LUMTIDREN-345547 format. One record per residue: x, y, z of N, C-alpha, C in turn. Coordinates in steps of 0.2 Angstrom, whole numbers, plus 5000, padded with zeros to 4 digits. Example, Ala and Ser with C-alpha at 12.3 -4.5 7.8 and 13.67 -1.06 7.14 Angstrom:
BEGIN
- n.x	n.y	n.z	ca.x	ca.y	ca.z	c.x	c.y	c.z
- 5066	4972	5039	5062	4978	5039	5066	4984	5039;
- 5064	4989	5035	5068	4995	5036	5064	5000	5039;
// end
This chain:
BEGIN
- n.x	n.y	n.z	ca.x	ca.y	ca.z	c.x	c.y	c.z
- 5377	5416	5567	5375	5421	5563	5381	5423	5558;
- 5380	5424	5552	5385	5426	5547	5388	5433	5549;
- 5395	5433	5548	5398	5439	5549	5397	5444	5543;
- 5396	5451	5545	5395	5456	5540	5401	5460	5539;
- 5402	5460	5532	5409	5463	5530	5407	5469	5525;
- 5410	5475	5526	5410	5480	5522	5416	5480	5517;
- 5416	5480	5511	5421	5480	5506	5422	5487	5503;
- 5427	5490	5503	5428	5497	5500	5435	5497	5496;
- 5436	5502	5492	5443	5502	5488	5444	5510	5486;
- 5450	5511	5483	5451	5517	5481	5453	5517	5473;
- 5453	5511	5470	5453	5510	5463	5447	5511	5459;
- 5441	5512	5463	5435	5513	5460	5431	5507	5458;
- 5425	5508	5455	5421	5502	5453	5424	5497	5448;
- 5429	5500	5444	5432	5496	5439	5439	5493	5441;
- 5441	5494	5447	5447	5492	5450	5448	5484	5449;
- 5453	5482	5446	5453	5475	5445	5454	5470	5451;
- 5455	5473	5457	5455	5469	5463	5449	5469	5467;
- 5444	5473	5465	5438	5474	5469	5434	5467	5469;
- 5432	5464	5463	5428	5459	5463	5431	5452	5465;
- 5437	5451	5464	5441	5446	5468	5440	5446	5475;
- 5441	5452	5478	5440	5453	5485	5433	5452	5488;
- 5428	5454	5484	5421	5453	5486	5420	5446	5486;
- 5422	5442	5481	5421	5435	5480	5424	5431	5486;
- 5430	5433	5488	5434	5430	5493	5430	5431	5500;
- 5427	5438	5501	5424	5439	5507	5417	5436	5508;
- 5414	5434	5502	5408	5430	5502	5409	5423	5505;
- 5415	5421	5505	5416	5414	5508	5417	5415	5516;
- 5417	5421	5518	5418	5422	5525	5412	5425	5528;
- 5408	5429	5525	5402	5431	5528	5398	5435	5522;
- 5392	5439	5525	5388	5442	5520	5392	5449	5519;
- 5392	5451	5512	5396	5457	5510	5391	5463	5507;
- 5394	5469	5509	5391	5475	5506	5397	5478	5503;
- 5397	5481	5497	5403	5484	5494	5401	5491	5493;
- 5405	5496	5495	5403	5503	5493	5410	5506	5491;
- 5410	5508	5484	5416	5510	5481	5415	5517	5477;
- 5421	5521	5476	5420	5527	5472	5418	5525	5465;
- 5416	5530	5462	5414	5530	5455	5420	5530	5450;
- 5426	5532	5452	5431	5533	5448	5437	5531	5452;
- 5443	5531	5449	5450	5530	5453	5451	5536	5458;
- 5453	5534	5464	5454	5539	5469	5461	5537	5473;
- 5465	5535	5469	5472	5533	5472	5475	5540	5474;
- 5479	5539	5480	5482	5545	5483	5477	5550	5486;
- 5471	5548	5487	5466	5553	5490	5467	5553	5498;
- 5471	5549	5500	5473	5549	5507	5466	5549	5511;
- 5466	5553	5517	5460	5552	5521	5455	5558	5520;
- 5455	5560	5514	5450	5566	5513	5443	5564	5513;
- 5439	5569	5515	5432	5568	5515	5428	5573	5511;
- 5422	5571	5508	5418	5576	5504	5414	5580	5509;
- 5416	5586	5509	5412	5590	5514	5408	5596	5511;
- 5410	5598	5505	5407	5604	5502	5403	5603	5496;
- 5400	5597	5495	5396	5595	5490	5392	5589	5492;
- 5386	5587	5489	5382	5581	5491	5385	5575	5488;
- 5385	5570	5492	5387	5563	5490	5381	5560	5487;
- 5382	5557	5481	5376	5554	5478	5378	5547	5477;
- 5373	5542	5478	5374	5535	5479	5370	5532	5474;
- 5373	5527	5470	5369	5523	5465	5370	5515	5467;
- 5365	5512	5468	5365	5505	5469	5365	5501	5462;
- 5370	5496	5462	5371	5492	5456	5372	5485	5458;
- 5367	5481	5457	5367	5474	5459	5365	5474	5466;
- 5365	5468	5469	5362	5466	5475	5366	5469	5481;
- 5373	5469	5481	5377	5471	5486	5382	5476	5485;
- 5381	5480	5479	5387	5485	5477	5384	5492	5476;
- 5387	5497	5480	5385	5504	5479	5391	5508	5477;
- 5389	5513	5472	5394	5517	5470	5393	5524	5472;
- 5398	5528	5474	5396	5535	5475	5402	5539	5473;
- 5400	5546	5472	5404	5551	5469	5408	5554	5475;
- 5412	5550	5479	5416	5552	5484	5422	5549	5485;
- 5425	5549	5491	5432	5547	5492	5432	5540	5496;
- 5437	5537	5496	5437	5530	5500	5435	5531	5507;
- 5437	5536	5511	5435	5537	5518	5427	5539	5518;
- 5424	5542	5512	5417	5543	5512	5414	5536	5511;
- 5416	5532	5508	5413	5525	5507	5413	5522	5513;
- 5418	5522	5517	5417	5519	5524	5412	5522	5528;
- 5412	5529	5529	5407	5532	5533	5400	5531	5531;
- 5399	5532	5524	5392	5531	5522	5390	5523	5522;
- 5395	5519	5521	5393	5512	5521	5391	5510	5528;
- 5395	5512	5533	5394	5510	5540	5389	5513	5543;
- 5389	5520	5543	5384	5524	5546	5377	5524	5543;
- 5376	5524	5537	5370	5524	5533	5367	5518	5531;
- 5371	5514	5527	5369	5508	5523	5369	5502	5528;
- 5373	5502	5532	5374	5496	5537	5372	5497	5544;
- 5371	5504	5546	5369	5506	5552	5374	5503	5558;
- 5380	5503	5556	5385	5501	5560	5385	5494	5562;
- 5381	5490	5558	5380	5483	5560	5385	5479	5555;
- 5391	5480	5556	5397	5477	5552	5402	5474	5557;
- 5405	5469	5555	5410	5465	5560	5417	5467	5557;
- 5417	5469	5551	5424	5469	5548	5424	5474	5542;
- 5429	5478	5541	5430	5482	5535	5436	5480	5531;
- 5436	5478	5525	5441	5477	5521	5442	5481	5515;
- 5448	5484	5514	5449	5489	5508	5454	5486	5503;
- 5452	5486	5497	5457	5484	5491	5453	5480	5486;
- 5456	5475	5483	5464	5474	5483	5467	5480	5479;
- 5471	5484	5482	5474	5489	5478	5479	5487	5472;
- 5478	5490	5467	5483	5488	5461	5490	5492	5462;
- 5494	5489	5466	5500	5493	5468	5501	5492	5475;
- 5508	5492	5477	5509	5492	5484	5508	5498	5488;
- 5506	5497	5494	5506	5503	5499	5511	5501	5505;
- 5517	5503	5504	5523	5502	5508	5526	5508	5511;
- 5529	5507	5517	5532	5513	5520	5528	5519	5520;
- 5530	5525	5518	5526	5531	5519	5521	5531	5514;
- 5520	5526	5509	5514	5526	5505	5507	5526	5509;
- 5508	5524	5515	5502	5523	5520	5499	5531	5521;
- 5503	5536	5520	5501	5542	5522	5497	5545	5516;
- 5498	5543	5510	5495	5545	5504	5489	5541	5502;
- 5489	5534	5504	5485	5529	5501	5478	5530	5503;
- 5473	5530	5498	5466	5530	5500	5464	5523	5502;
- 5467	5518	5500	5466	5511	5502	5467	5510	5510;
- 5473	5513	5512	5475	5512	5519	5470	5517	5523;
- 5469	5523	5520	5465	5528	5524	5458	5525	5525;
- 5455	5521	5520	5448	5518	5522	5449	5513	5528;
- 5454	5509	5528	5454	5505	5534	5455	5509	5540;
- 5459	5514	5540	5460	5519	5546	5454	5522	5548;
- 5449	5524	5543	5443	5527	5545	5439	5522	5548;
- 5439	5516	5546	5435	5511	5550	5437	5510	5557;
- 5444	5510	5558	5447	5510	5565	5445	5516	5569;
- 5445	5522	5566	5442	5528	5569	5435	5527	5572;
- 5431	5523	5568	5424	5522	5570	5423	5515	5574;
- 5429	5513	5576	5429	5507	5581	5428	5500	5578;
- 5429	5499	5572	5429	5492	5569	5436	5490	5567;
- 5436	5483	5567	5443	5480	5564	5443	5481	5557;
- 5449	5482	5554	5449	5484	5547	5456	5482	5544;
- 5456	5480	5538	5462	5477	5534	5462	5481	5528;
- 5468	5483	5526	5469	5486	5519	5474	5481	5515;
- 5472	5479	5509	5475	5474	5505	5478	5477	5499;
- 5484	5476	5497	5487	5479	5491	5492	5474	5488;
- 5493	5474	5482	5498	5469	5479	5502	5472	5474;
- 5507	5468	5471	5512	5470	5466	5508	5473	5460;
- 5510	5479	5458	5507	5483	5453	5508	5479	5446;
- 5513	5475	5445	5514	5471	5439	5510	5465	5438;
- 5506	5463	5443	5503	5457	5443	5495	5458	5441;
- 5493	5454	5436	5486	5455	5435	5482	5449	5438;
- 5485	5445	5442	5482	5440	5445	5481	5441	5452;
- 5474	5441	5454	5472	5443	5461	5470	5437	5465;
- 5470	5431	5462	5467	5426	5466	5471	5424	5472;
- 5478	5424	5472	5482	5422	5478	5481	5427	5483;
- 5481	5434	5482	5480	5439	5487	5473	5439	5490;
- 5468	5437	5485	5461	5437	5488	5460	5431	5492;
- 5463	5425	5491	5463	5419	5495	5466	5421	5502;
- 5472	5424	5502	5475	5426	5508	5470	5431	5512;
- 5467	5435	5508	5463	5440	5512	5457	5436	5516;
- 5454	5431	5513	5449	5428	5516	5451	5424	5522;
- 5457	5421	5522	5461	5418	5527	5462	5423	5533;
- 5465	5428	5531	5466	5433	5537	5460	5436	5540;
- 5455	5437	5536	5448	5440	5538	5445	5435	5543;
- 5446	5429	5542	5443	5424	5547	5447	5425	5553;
- 5453	5425	5553	5457	5426	5559	5456	5432	5563;
- 5455	5438	5559	5454	5444	5563	5447	5444	5566;
- 5442	5441	5562	5435	5441	5565	5435	5436	5572;
- 5439	5431	5572	5440	5427	5578	5444	5431	5583;
- 5449	5434	5582	5454	5436	5587	5452	5444	5589;
- 5450	5447	5584	5448	5454	5585	5455	5459	5584;
- 5454	5465	5584	5460	5470	5584	5459	5475	5590;
- 5464	5477	5593	5464	5482	5598	5460	5489	5595;
- 5457	5493	5599	5455	5499	5597	5460	5503	5594;
- 5458	5506	5588	5463	5511	5585	5468	5508	5580;
- 5467	5501	5579	5472	5497	5575	5469	5495	5569;
- 5472	5495	5563	5471	5492	5557	5477	5488	5554;
- 5476	5484	5550	5482	5480	5547	5483	5482	5540;
- 5489	5483	5538	5491	5485	5531	5494	5479	5528;
- 5492	5476	5523	5494	5470	5520	5496	5471	5513;
- 5502	5469	5511	5505	5469	5504	5507	5462	5502;
- 5504	5460	5496	5506	5454	5493	5511	5455	5487;
- 5516	5451	5487	5521	5451	5482	5518	5448	5475;
- 5522	5448	5470	5520	5445	5464	5519	5437	5465;
- 5514	5434	5464	5513	5427	5465	5517	5423	5461;
- 5519	5417	5464	5523	5412	5461	5519	5406	5459;
- 5518	5406	5453	5514	5400	5450	5507	5400	5454;
- 5504	5405	5456	5497	5405	5458	5497	5403	5466;
- 5503	5402	5469	5503	5399	5476	5503	5405	5481;
- 5501	5404	5487	5501	5409	5492	5508	5409	5494;
- 5510	5416	5495	5517	5417	5498	5518	5416	5505;
- 5524	5415	5508	5524	5415	5515	5523	5422	5518;
- 5522	5422	5525	5520	5429	5528	5525	5431	5532;
- 5526	5438	5533	5531	5441	5537	5528	5447	5541;
- 5528	5447	5547	5526	5453	5551	5531	5458	5551;
- 5530	5464	5548	5535	5469	5547	5533	5476	5549;
- 5538	5480	5550	5537	5487	5552	5537	5491	5545;
- 5535	5497	5545	5535	5501	5539	5542	5503	5537;
- 5543	5502	5531	5550	5504	5528	5550	5511	5526;
- 5556	5512	5522	5557	5519	5520	5557	5520	5512;
- 5552	5523	5510	5551	5525	5503	5555	5530	5501;
- 5557	5530	5494	5561	5536	5491	5557	5538	5485;
- 5554	5544	5486	5550	5547	5481	5553	5552	5477;
- 5552	5552	5470	5555	5557	5466	5553	5564	5468;
- 5557	5569	5467	5556	5576	5469	5555	5580	5462;
- 5554	5576	5457	5553	5579	5450	5546	5582	5449;
- 5546	5588	5447	5539	5591	5445	5540	5592	5437;
- 5536	5590	5433	5536	5591	5426	5531	5597	5424;
- 5535	5602	5421	5531	5608	5419	5530	5608	5411;
- 5524	5609	5409	5522	5609	5402	5518	5615	5400;
- 5517	5616	5394	5513	5622	5392	5507	5620	5387;
- 5502	5623	5388	5496	5622	5384	5496	5626	5378;
- 5491	5625	5373	5492	5628	5367	5491	5636	5368;
- 5488	5638	5373	5487	5645	5374	5493	5648	5378;
- 5498	5645	5379	5504	5648	5383	5503	5647	5390;
- 5498	5644	5393	5498	5643	5400	5502	5637	5403;
- 5504	5637	5409	5508	5631	5411	5503	5627	5416;
- 5505	5620	5415	5502	5615	5419	5508	5610	5422;
- 5506	5607	5427	5511	5603	5430	5509	5595	5431;
- 5514	5591	5431	5513	5584	5433	5517	5583	5439;
- 5514	5580	5445	5518	5579	5451	5522	5572	5450;
- 5519	5567	5447	5522	5561	5446	5528	5561	5442;
- 5533	5558	5445	5540	5558	5441	5542	5551	5440;
- 5548	5549	5442	5551	5543	5441	5547	5538	5447;
- 5548	5531	5445	5545	5526	5449	5547	5527	5456;
- 5543	5525	5461	5545	5525	5468	5549	5519	5470;
- 5555	5520	5474	5559	5515	5476	5559	5514	5483;
- 5562	5510	5486	5562	5509	5494	5569	5506	5496;
- 5570	5507	5502	5576	5504	5506	5574	5497	5509;
- 5578	5492	5506	5577	5486	5508	5580	5484	5515;
- 5578	5487	5520	5580	5486	5527	5577	5480	5530;
- 5581	5475	5533	5578	5469	5536	5573	5471	5541;
- 5567	5467	5541	5562	5469	5546	5556	5473	5543;
- 5557	5476	5537	5552	5481	5535	5548	5478	5529;
- 5542	5481	5528	5538	5478	5523	5541	5479	5516;
- 5545	5483	5515	5548	5484	5508	5553	5478	5507;
- 5557	5476	5512	5561	5470	5512	5557	5464	5511;
- 5551	5464	5515	5547	5457	5515	5545	5456	5508;
- 5542	5461	5504	5539	5459	5498	5544	5458	5493;
- 5550	5462	5494	5556	5460	5489	5558	5453	5489;
- 5557	5450	5495	5560	5443	5496	5554	5438	5495;
- 5548	5441	5492	5543	5436	5490	5538	5435	5496;
- 5538	5438	5501	5534	5437	5506	5528	5442	5507;
- 5522	5440	5510	5517	5444	5511	5519	5448	5518;
- 5518	5455	5517	5520	5459	5523	5513	5461	5526;
- 5513	5460	5533	5508	5462	5537	5511	5467	5542;
- 5508	5473	5542	5510	5479	5547	5504	5481	5551;
- 5504	5481	5557	5498	5484	5561	5500	5492	5561;
- 5495	5496	5560	5495	5503	5560	5490	5506	5566;
- 5493	5511	5569	5489	5514	5574	5487	5521	5572;
- 5481	5523	5574	5478	5530	5572	5481	5535	5576;
- 5485	5533	5582	5488	5538	5586	5495	5539	5583;
- 5497	5545	5580	5503	5546	5577	5508	5550	5582;
- 5507	5550	5588	5511	5554	5593	5518	5551	5593;
- 5523	5554	5593	5530	5552	5594	5531	5553	5601;
- 5531	5548	5605	5531	5549	5612	5538	5550	5615;
- 5543	5548	5611	5550	5550	5613	5551	5557	5612;
- 5549	5560	5607	5549	5567	5605	5545	5571	5610;
- 5540	5568	5612	5536	5572	5617	5539	5573	5624;
- 5543	5568	5626	5547	5568	5632	5553	5573	5631;
- 5556	5573	5625	5562	5577	5623	5559	5585	5624;
- 5554	5586	5621	5551	5593	5621	5550	5596	5628;
- 5550	5592	5633	5549	5594	5640	5555	5598	5642;
- 5561	5597	5639	5567	5600	5641	5568	5606	5637;
- 5564	5608	5632	5565	5613	5628	5562	5620	5632;
- 5565	5625	5631	5563	5631	5634	5558	5635	5629;
- 5552	5632	5629	5547	5634	5624	5542	5639	5627;
- 5540	5638	5633	5536	5643	5637	5539	5650	5638;
- 5535	5655	5637	5538	5662	5638	5540	5662	5646;
- 5545	5665	5647	5548	5666	5654	5544	5672	5657;
// end
C-alpha cells in the first residue's frame, strides 16, 4: 500500500519550495498538500481560534486555507485525511531555520504539530540565496523513505537545513545539535503622513556562531544539517537544581 504524505509549508501557496517538495514526495507515496493562502513566516506555533478557517481546493491534491501552518497540519490530518497519514513534511522553506529560529519558524512548528498528533514529521529549509530547490527536494524524498521505514520516536520531529547547492549535487550530511543565532535588537520607528508612529521589528540580517557540531557550522561548511527536535522543552538539569531552592513558603 502506498504511503500517505501530508505536505505543508509557511511560505504559502506561492512559496518557491512547495511544488518541488510535492513532486519529490509523489515519488515516495500519495500526496495531499494543505498550505496557507499567504506568507506565514515567523508565525511559530500559532493557531486560528477566533475566526473561521475557510478552505479552497485547487487541483487534485492541493488545499489552500486562510490560516497558519499549524492549522494546515491539524485540518489536513484531522479533517481532510482522517488521520490516515504516514508522514508529514513541511517546506521547503525559503531560508534557513537554524538554532533559535526553530522557536519562531512556522515551517518547524508545522512539523512539531504533527509530532504532537503522533505522526513522524520533517521540516525542510534551505539557503535563502538559492533559487534552486531540486537538490533539497531530492534529499527530502530520500530522507522521507528512510523515516517511513525506520519511524521516529513519539514526540520527535526532524529539522533539516540544506546549504547552497554545489553544481546541483547533493551535499554531504551532518547530524547536528541546534546552534546559537544572533538576532538584531534593532527596532525601526517611522512616521506616517498623519504623524502617527509605526515600527519594523526586522533589522540587520541574522548571524550565527559557527561552533563545531551545530547546525549553523554544518551548513556553513556546505553540509546538510539534520537535527532531531523533541516537543518536551523541560530542562531536566535545572529541574534538579530547583529542588535545592527555598521556594516553598516556610
